[in-house]
DOPAFI-767539 format. One line per 5 residues: number of its first residue (from 1); their letters; for each residue x, y, z of C-alpha. Coordinates in nm, 4 decimals. Layout:
N
NUM	A	X Y Z; ...;
// end
This chain:
504
1	XXXXX	0.0068 -0.0183 0.0058; 0.1443 0.3429 -0.0889; 0.2485 0.5429 0.2110; 0.2249 0.9402 0.2512; 0.5174 1.0753 0.4353;
6	XXXXX	0.4498 1.4181 0.6261; 0.7178 1.5717 0.8047; 0.6350 1.8224 1.1170; 0.7875 2.1240 1.1981; 0.9083 2.2635 1.5505;
11	XXXXX	0.5995 2.5102 1.5263; 0.3454 2.2493 1.4173; 0.0360 2.1938 1.6886; -0.2758 1.9474 1.6576; -0.4433 2.1817 1.3948;
16	XXXXX	-0.1711 2.2535 1.1765; -0.1004 1.8486 1.1617; -0.4502 1.7588 1.1001; -0.4272 2.0122 0.7820; -0.1394 1.8327 0.6543;
21	XXXXX	-0.3180 1.5073 0.7057; -0.6279 1.6118 0.5503; -0.4499 1.6386 0.2110; -0.3130 1.3041 0.2351; -0.4918 1.0131 -0.0582;
26	XXXXX	-0.3550 0.7275 0.0665; -0.4385 0.4719 0.2998; -0.1379 0.4849 0.5211; 0.0261 0.7971 0.6785; 0.3933 0.8491 0.8507;
31	XXXXX	0.4515 1.1117 1.0554; 0.7882 1.2045 1.0930; 0.9258 1.4451 1.4180; 1.1705 1.6784 1.3921; 1.5057 1.6079 1.5511;
36	XXXXX	1.4969 1.9022 1.7727; 1.1980 2.0674 1.9553; 0.9217 1.9260 2.1338; 0.5832 1.9124 1.9361; 0.2652 1.6854 1.9803;
41	XXXXX	0.3731 1.5441 2.2697; 0.0434 1.5271 2.4910; -0.1481 1.1920 2.5086; -0.4484 1.4093 2.3795; -0.2691 1.5460 2.0276;
46	XXXXX	-0.2196 1.1777 1.9629; -0.5596 1.0791 2.0230; -0.7063 1.3443 1.8392; -0.4847 1.2608 1.5027; -0.5644 0.9043 1.5417;
51	XXXXX	-0.9418 0.9868 1.5077; -0.8995 1.2289 1.2324; -0.6565 0.9691 1.0299; -0.9654 0.6859 1.1271; -1.2448 0.9330 0.9873;
56	XXXXX	-1.0650 0.9611 0.6478; -0.9913 0.5877 0.6455; -0.6272 0.6049 0.6610; -0.3435 0.4189 0.8940; -0.1360 0.6323 1.1185;
61	XXXXX	0.2198 0.5743 1.2057; 0.4742 0.7706 1.3676; 0.8705 0.8146 1.3176; 1.0182 0.9693 1.6381; 1.2934 0.9530 1.9092;
66	XXXXX	1.0605 1.1534 2.1752; 1.0333 0.9042 2.4349; 0.6979 1.0784 2.5742; 0.5530 1.0589 2.1845; 0.6712 0.7083 2.1880;
71	XXXXX	0.5098 0.6157 2.5064; 0.1614 0.7803 2.4397; 0.1921 0.6075 2.0878; 0.2259 0.2463 2.2341; -0.0636 0.3083 2.4808;
76	XXXXX	-0.3051 0.4083 2.1929; -0.1817 0.1449 1.9606; 0.0150 0.3344 1.7134; 0.2868 0.2233 1.5171; 0.5899 0.3920 1.5958;
81	XXXXX	0.9766 0.3964 1.4388; 1.2910 0.5092 1.5393; 1.4049 0.6095 1.1757; 1.2132 0.6544 0.8609; 1.3806 0.3674 0.6646;
86	XXXXX	1.2814 0.1338 0.9249; 0.9226 0.2324 0.9199; 0.9496 0.1694 0.5456; 1.0492 -0.1763 0.5628; 0.8390 -0.2840 0.8392;
91	XXXXX	0.4715 -0.3956 0.8629; 0.2456 -0.1935 1.0576; 0.0869 -0.4112 1.2809; -0.1605 -0.1798 1.4704; -0.2289 -0.2792 1.8551;
96	XXXXX	-0.5656 -0.3570 2.0026; -0.6903 -0.0358 2.0693; -0.5699 0.0810 1.7355; -0.7658 -0.1702 1.5733; -1.0857 -0.0737 1.7781;
101	XXXXX	-1.0551 0.2733 1.6537; -1.0531 0.1881 1.3189; -1.3481 -0.0552 1.3467; -1.6034 0.1240 1.5442; -1.9074 -0.0190 1.3368;
106	XXXXX	-1.8374 -0.3847 1.5063; -1.8531 -0.2538 1.8444; -2.1653 -0.0906 1.7716; -2.3640 -0.3656 1.6557; -2.2838 -0.5476 1.9636;
111	XXXXX	-2.4387 -0.2501 2.1862; -2.7753 -0.2930 2.3430; -3.0430 -0.0551 2.2486; -3.0869 0.2690 2.4134; -3.3824 0.3662 2.6382;
116	XXXXX	-3.4403 0.7199 2.5576; -3.7382 0.7645 2.7422; -3.5675 0.6582 3.0467; -3.2881 0.8809 2.9797; -3.4904 1.1837 2.9117;
121	XXXXX	-3.6693 1.1247 3.2530; -3.3444 1.0716 3.4326; -3.2206 1.4299 3.2685; -3.5233 1.6325 3.3463; -3.6780 1.5558 3.6629;
126	XXXXX	-4.0386 1.7000 3.7420; -4.0286 2.0397 3.9283; -4.1860 1.9994 4.3014; -4.5313 2.0954 4.3277; -4.4853 2.4110 4.5514;
131	XXXXX	-4.3344 2.5724 4.2724; -4.6234 2.5432 4.0596; -4.8179 2.7030 4.2895; -4.9497 3.0794 4.1599; -4.7807 3.2355 4.4949;
136	XXXXX	-4.4847 3.0987 4.4406; -4.4540 3.2244 4.1065; -4.5676 3.5535 4.1742; -4.2873 3.5933 4.4706; -4.0103 3.4735 4.2243;
141	XXXXX	-4.1512 3.7068 3.9708; -4.1442 3.9954 4.2368; -3.7843 3.9084 4.3086; -3.6923 3.9197 3.9720; -3.8187 4.2371 3.9189;
146	XXXXX	-3.6456 4.3726 4.2240; -3.3132 4.1995 4.0741; -3.3706 4.3736 3.7438; -3.4326 4.6824 3.9417; -3.1132 4.6432 4.1436;
151	XXXXX	-2.9041 4.6020 3.8310; -3.0504 4.9101 3.6610; -2.9886 5.1136 3.9987; -2.6501 5.0110 3.9816; -2.5610 4.9842 3.5841;
156	XXXXX	-2.7902 5.2461 3.4414; -2.7438 5.5777 3.5776; -2.3871 5.8062 3.3933; -2.2542 6.0813 3.5357; -2.0610 6.3457 3.4008;
161	XXXXX	-1.8728 6.6025 3.6261; -1.7346 6.9176 3.5096; -1.4849 7.1319 3.7318; -1.2461 7.4200 3.6708; -0.9384 7.3818 3.8787;
166	XXXXX	-0.8367 7.6618 4.0642; -0.5293 7.8637 3.8984; -0.2849 8.1173 4.0381; 0.0219 8.3001 3.9007; 0.3596 8.2362 3.9992;
171	XXXXX	0.6094 8.5062 3.9435; 0.9686 8.5380 4.0545; 1.2593 8.8033 3.9982; 1.6235 8.7024 3.9870; 1.9213 8.8581 3.8826;
176	XXXXX	2.1076 8.6953 3.6026; 2.4988 8.6710 3.4484; 2.5739 8.6051 3.1164; 2.9480 8.5367 2.9975; 3.0683 8.3331 2.6726;
181	XXXXX	3.3057 8.0984 2.8973; 2.9823 7.9549 3.0647; 2.8943 7.6158 2.8966; 2.5249 7.5320 3.0467; 2.2624 7.7228 3.2241;
186	XXXXX	2.2809 7.7086 3.6261; 2.0127 7.7845 3.8720; 2.2165 8.0559 4.0200; 2.1546 8.2239 3.7453; 2.4348 8.1977 3.4989;
191	XXXXX	2.3900 8.1974 3.1086; 2.5854 8.1024 2.8263; 2.6253 8.3880 2.5408; 2.6243 8.2784 2.1757; 2.7826 8.5612 1.9329;
196	XXXXX	2.6229 8.6638 1.6146; 2.8440 8.8136 1.3212; 2.6770 9.0301 1.0673; 2.7971 9.2294 0.7666; 2.6364 9.5725 0.6451;
201	XXXXX	2.7350 9.7993 0.3886; 2.6337 10.1492 0.2730; 2.7026 10.4861 0.1004; 2.6307 10.8604 0.2103; 2.7266 11.1910 0.0900;
206	XXXXX	2.6970 11.5431 0.2581; 2.7786 11.8694 0.1366; 3.1503 12.0046 0.2604; 3.1484 12.2823 0.5233; 3.5411 12.3729 0.4523;
211	XXXXX	3.7143 12.5031 0.2013; 4.1088 12.5025 0.0395; 4.2893 12.7548 -0.1469; 4.3901 12.6144 -0.4941; 4.6956 12.7054 -0.6954;
216	XXXXX	4.5745 12.8865 -1.0230; 4.8433 13.0930 -1.1419; 5.2640 13.0476 -1.1942; 5.4783 13.2714 -1.0603; 5.7498 13.4007 -1.2463;
221	XXXXX	6.0844 13.5920 -1.2710; 6.4796 13.6110 -1.3877; 6.7725 13.4207 -1.2582; 7.1172 13.5462 -1.2803; 7.3763 13.2532 -1.3856;
226	XXXXX	7.7227 13.3295 -1.2919; 7.9860 13.0786 -1.4858; 8.2639 12.9234 -1.3009; 8.4772 12.7978 -1.5866; 8.6655 12.9172 -1.8735;
231	XXXXX	8.4231 12.7384 -2.1302; 8.0955 12.8852 -2.2688; 7.8253 12.7114 -2.1064; 7.4732 12.6440 -2.2941; 7.1639 12.6449 -2.0389;
236	XXXXX	6.8864 12.4201 -2.1916; 6.5164 12.5188 -2.1584; 6.3705 12.2981 -1.8531; 6.6900 12.3377 -1.6101; 6.5460 12.3397 -1.2529;
241	XXXXX	6.6506 12.5874 -0.9738; 6.5279 12.5480 -0.6628; 6.5224 12.7131 -0.3033; 6.7398 12.5266 0.0073; 6.4050 12.4644 0.2085;
246	XXXXX	6.3094 12.1360 0.3472; 5.9971 12.1622 0.1137; 6.1710 12.3264 -0.1713; 6.0038 12.5476 -0.4403; 6.1247 12.4763 -0.7794;
251	XXXXX	6.1648 12.6559 -1.0710; 6.2302 12.6145 -1.4664; 6.4306 12.7884 -1.7473; 6.1523 12.8918 -2.0042; 6.4281 13.0214 -2.2587;
256	XXXXX	6.7709 12.8652 -2.3510; 7.0759 13.0667 -2.3592; 7.4705 13.0561 -2.3193; 7.6661 13.1907 -2.0783; 7.9994 13.3443 -2.1488;
261	XXXXX	8.3229 13.1971 -2.1122; 8.5622 13.3223 -1.7987; 8.4932 13.3092 -1.4038; 8.2660 13.5498 -1.3115; 8.0799 13.6069 -1.6333;
266	XXXXX	7.6770 13.6323 -1.5931; 7.3667 13.5850 -1.7744; 7.0028 13.6627 -1.6761; 6.7171 13.4238 -1.8184; 6.3310 13.4470 -1.7568;
271	XXXXX	6.1913 13.1326 -1.5068; 5.8577 12.9835 -1.4379; 5.7486 12.8310 -1.1430; 5.6947 12.4403 -1.2037; 5.3510 12.4340 -0.9826;
276	XXXXX	5.0898 12.7285 -0.9952; 5.0030 12.8833 -0.6677; 5.1196 13.1579 -0.4394; 5.3855 12.9779 -0.3155; 5.5741 13.0479 -0.5777;
281	XXXXX	5.6089 13.4144 -0.5115; 5.9524 13.4290 -0.3338; 6.1691 13.7136 -0.1982; 6.4971 13.7998 -0.4037; 6.7842 13.5377 -0.3247;
286	XXXXX	6.6068 13.2443 -0.2606; 6.6530 13.0284 -0.5897; 7.0821 12.9566 -0.5400; 7.0335 12.5716 -0.6154; 7.1137 12.4234 -0.9347;
291	XXXXX	6.9885 12.0663 -1.0560; 7.1305 11.8885 -1.3589; 7.5065 11.8310 -1.5125; 7.5798 12.2279 -1.4914; 7.5091 12.2304 -1.1060;
296	XXXXX	7.9196 12.2200 -1.0651; 7.9441 12.5293 -1.3456; 7.7200 12.7889 -1.2062; 7.6466 12.9939 -0.9664; 7.2586 13.1198 -0.9488;
301	XXXXX	7.0600 13.3945 -0.7714; 6.7624 13.5841 -0.8439; 6.8101 13.9366 -0.8105; 6.4694 14.0219 -0.7858; 6.1683 13.8420 -0.6207;
306	XXXXX	5.9394 13.6227 -0.8236; 5.5786 13.6995 -0.8743; 5.2747 13.6833 -1.0507; 5.1620 13.3274 -0.8569; 4.8320 13.3361 -0.7355;
311	XXXXX	4.5663 13.0733 -0.5362; 4.1445 13.0336 -0.5339; 3.9510 12.9687 -0.2476; 3.7164 12.6645 -0.3562; 3.4610 12.4296 -0.1549;
316	XXXXX	3.6682 12.1058 -0.0349; 3.6420 11.8492 0.2330; 3.8146 11.8543 0.5298; 3.9353 11.5571 0.7956; 3.6314 11.7095 1.0045;
321	XXXXX	3.3568 11.6531 0.7022; 3.5264 11.2760 0.6724; 3.4674 11.2464 1.0399; 3.1288 11.3726 1.0475; 3.0013 11.1715 0.7264;
326	XXXXX	3.1863 10.8403 0.9030; 3.0186 10.8785 1.2237; 2.6490 10.9376 1.0559; 2.6875 10.6534 0.8112; 2.8343 10.4037 1.0844;
331	XXXXX	2.5360 10.5174 1.3198; 2.2820 10.4333 1.0213; 2.4474 10.1231 0.9718; 2.4830 10.0104 1.3298; 2.1165 10.0252 1.3336;
336	XXXXX	2.0874 9.8152 1.0114; 2.3317 9.5603 1.1703; 2.0981 9.5313 1.4974; 1.7774 9.4928 1.3153; 1.9536 9.2124 1.0767;
341	XXXXX	2.0886 9.0392 1.3897; 1.7189 9.0719 1.5412; 1.5749 8.9190 1.2230; 1.8065 8.6031 1.2278; 1.7613 8.5179 1.5818;
346	XXXXX	1.4536 8.3501 1.7128; 1.1360 8.5501 1.8498; 1.2280 8.4754 2.2244; 1.6061 8.5259 2.1833; 1.7445 8.8201 2.3680;
351	XXXXX	1.9747 8.9996 2.1860; 2.1979 9.2524 2.3854; 2.2430 9.5511 2.1650; 2.4734 9.7419 2.3891; 2.7605 9.4768 2.3748;
356	XXXXX	2.7145 9.5101 1.9933; 3.0576 9.5703 1.8574; 3.2455 9.6571 1.5388; 3.4773 9.4280 1.4650; 3.6275 9.5146 1.1453;
361	XXXXX	3.6308 9.7745 0.8820; 3.6109 9.5799 0.5606; 3.5868 9.8908 0.3355; 3.6042 10.2544 0.3657; 3.6536 10.4780 0.0546;
366	XXXXX	3.6095 10.8526 0.0496; 3.5012 11.0475 -0.2672; 3.7073 11.2857 -0.3146; 3.9772 11.2350 -0.0554; 4.0435 11.5311 0.1666;
371	XXXXX	4.1378 11.8348 0.0481; 4.0338 11.8055 -0.3149; 3.8055 12.0300 -0.4531; 3.4577 11.9325 -0.4664; 3.0889 12.0475 -0.3400;
376	XXXXX	3.0093 11.6901 -0.1941; 3.1835 11.4259 -0.0128; 3.0676 11.0689 -0.0461; 3.1717 10.7415 0.1716; 3.1263 10.3968 0.1039;
381	XXXXX	3.1312 10.1761 0.4093; 3.1244 9.8093 0.4555; 3.1469 9.6919 0.8288; 3.1172 9.3513 0.9909; 2.9481 9.3636 1.3409;
386	XXXXX	2.9056 9.1313 1.6082; 2.6604 9.1294 1.9158; 2.6112 8.9012 2.1832; 2.2790 8.6581 2.2268; 2.1117 8.4935 2.4987;
391	XXXXX	1.9291 8.1688 2.3176; 1.5334 8.1775 2.4317; 1.6059 7.7965 2.5319; 1.8453 7.9240 2.7843; 1.6055 8.1682 2.9240;
396	XXXXX	1.3158 7.9368 2.9542; 1.5410 7.6497 3.1159; 1.6609 7.9209 3.3697; 1.2960 8.0484 3.4312; 1.1710 7.6985 3.4711;
401	XXXXX	1.4523 7.5827 3.7227; 1.3971 7.8562 3.9379; 0.9643 7.8513 3.9433; 1.0019 7.5118 3.9680; 1.2189 7.5054 4.3116;
406	XXXXX	0.9583 7.7754 4.4293; 0.6549 7.5616 4.3142; 0.3788 7.5632 4.5784; 0.2218 7.1850 4.6709; -0.0508 7.0552 4.5046;
411	XXXXX	0.0187 7.2653 4.1956; 0.1350 7.2141 3.8413; 0.2491 7.4628 3.5672; 0.0079 7.4936 3.2982; 0.1940 7.4291 2.9625;
416	XXXXX	0.2948 7.7516 2.7296; 0.2322 8.0350 2.9776; 0.5824 8.0979 3.0670; 0.6833 8.4433 3.0228; 0.9833 8.6461 3.0549;
421	XXXXX	1.0477 9.0046 3.0665; 1.3617 9.1954 3.1493; 1.3354 9.4564 3.4004; 1.7093 9.6626 3.3923; 1.9179 9.6807 3.0701;
426	XXXXX	2.2290 9.4623 3.0872; 2.5830 9.6298 3.2296; 2.9288 9.5099 3.1158; 3.1310 9.4110 3.3952; 3.5024 9.3832 3.4222;
431	XXXXX	3.5196 9.0063 3.3453; 3.3458 9.0998 3.0282; 3.0425 8.9587 3.1757; 2.6719 9.1027 3.1209; 2.4476 9.1337 3.4380;
436	XXXXX	2.0459 9.2374 3.4384; 1.7410 9.1503 3.6222; 1.4479 8.9587 3.4816; 1.0918 8.8455 3.5913; 0.9347 8.5213 3.4910;
441	XXXXX	0.5901 8.4418 3.5747; 0.3533 8.1448 3.4675; -0.0088 8.0177 3.5463; -0.0238 7.7423 3.8109; -0.3278 7.4723 3.8201;
446	XXXXX	-0.4443 7.2996 4.1268; -0.4027 6.9347 4.0744; -0.7196 6.7188 4.1163; -0.7012 6.3520 4.1449; -0.9849 6.2030 3.9555;
451	XXXXX	-1.0016 5.8793 4.1383; -1.0360 6.0773 4.4586; -1.2998 6.3034 4.3356; -1.4989 5.9845 4.2259; -1.4824 5.8294 4.5278;
456	XXXXX	-1.6297 6.1355 4.7318; -1.9534 6.1445 4.5456; -2.0380 5.7701 4.4976; -2.3914 5.7051 4.5731; -2.4822 6.0439 4.6804;
461	XXXXX	-2.7444 6.2634 4.6091; -2.6522 6.5296 4.3291; -2.7166 6.8604 4.5529; -2.4851 6.6856 4.8246; -2.2005 6.5891 4.5625;
466	XXXXX	-2.1819 6.9283 4.4539; -2.1679 7.0790 4.7895; -1.9110 6.8586 4.8972; -1.6735 6.8847 4.5906; -1.7175 7.2663 4.6260;
471	XXXXX	-1.6228 7.2499 5.0082; -1.3217 7.0082 4.9803; -1.1666 7.0447 4.6299; -0.9644 7.3493 4.4812; -1.1659 7.4616 4.2133;
476	XXXXX	-1.2633 7.8193 4.0932; -1.6760 7.7808 4.0874; -1.9094 7.4682 4.2014; -1.8722 7.1690 3.9822; -2.1472 7.0941 3.6953;
481	XXXXX	-2.3024 6.7701 3.7130; -2.5109 6.6046 3.4552; -2.6514 6.2771 3.4860; -2.8354 6.0260 3.2532; -3.1163 5.9718 3.2662;
486	XXXXX	-3.2074 6.3035 3.3359; -3.4730 6.2271 3.6524; -3.2210 5.9911 3.8382; -3.1888 6.1665 4.1967; -2.8206 6.0107 4.3105;
491	XXXXX	-2.4504 5.9749 4.1649; -2.4033 5.6385 4.0275; -2.2509 5.3628 4.2643; -2.0002 5.2157 3.9769; -1.7023 5.4429 3.9662;
496	XXXXX	-1.6770 5.3853 3.6006; -2.0166 5.5300 3.5474; -1.8781 5.8393 3.6599; -1.6404 6.0786 3.4061; -1.4708 6.3827 3.4976;
501	XXXX	-1.3936 6.6541 3.2650; -1.1584 6.9723 3.3363; -1.2034 7.2960 3.1907; -0.9011 7.5392 3.1744;
// end
């Protein structure tokens, strides 16, 4: 006869094993237990499997090393083998009990017929006569009605209690100290400082308020040149003559000529100042130095003063104008930098404006430079500023820690109600710290235990329940109690039928 081999997994139970057996179409089924793990080791599991295989008309055998399974199999008369090869070679001889399982019809034919009327009488005894009396039935009916009323009294009513816990403001004032060296918030008032940097640029102009003398005409004169050699000397145009001053005034020869040969022979030549202006008007005898290759061969002097040089007065920016324009533009850029730093920071960050510093002048260009003729002075500035900032998270952490240290028992803070206001402006100390005073305040709410509240009012009349809660609980107003059904006069007796709702 063909044998179907079914391997069990360590996670199989009776249900999954039965499903595997149900698909078998052969007359013999061989269940193979896994080598490891415990599966279908109960006596009941084998009984159910044996019954199922019997119903589908198949013979069951097992391959397992589990001693407990082998023991139960022998008790049930199921063939059991130690390995698969032996199971396939051997003949399956079911025991007495197993044979009885696969031949239930023969046993049923040997059984005596059943007296069903006697069985019904034994299982349905007659009621006592007193239970059949009308009075008894009325009494039991009345008890039943009272039982239903009692159940309704307990389970029917449902109540909702609305309370408004008492609230109050908690306020504290404290002195704080901020320093870049602090690494974290400390309840003593220490706060770390963060530095924010911003670069701003701008351009401004002002009318000049000063004037300058600007050279207009060149001074002219004559120079007397005396020969120191026995040769005739040729003097070219452009030969330079100057004074002996630290800042000498120079003139040039405007017409070439010759100085006669012989020591002491001389000749006069026209000259003109190299630069225009009144600075070229020199007294006699000032031009005594000759520049160039003829310097050692000539002696020069102006026998008469030079003249004709003149200046004009025109508007021109001075250093004072530059300073005024710089201060005006720098002040405007400082305000712009402050606005940008505030925009970069979070809404609740505290920017210490008094600590903002100009850290670098990136560009500073005046147009025109000082003392150059112009009616307007322009300035292009590009500056870098740095300002200390206290993070809002640090401020809130410090304020919350101080307020928690002074929290009144029985109250808890309401979320998102903490507010901080700065009472004074920060001052800079010797160690480059900033100190000031601030105020922190928040809303507190009384904590009411729901279970305690419910235990106080179980089964009480509605008016008494409201008065008791108003007298013993920290609430703003008397509680609002609504009950279902509306005509019910008392609070429910079951705690879970009472709901508590808090309003802010």
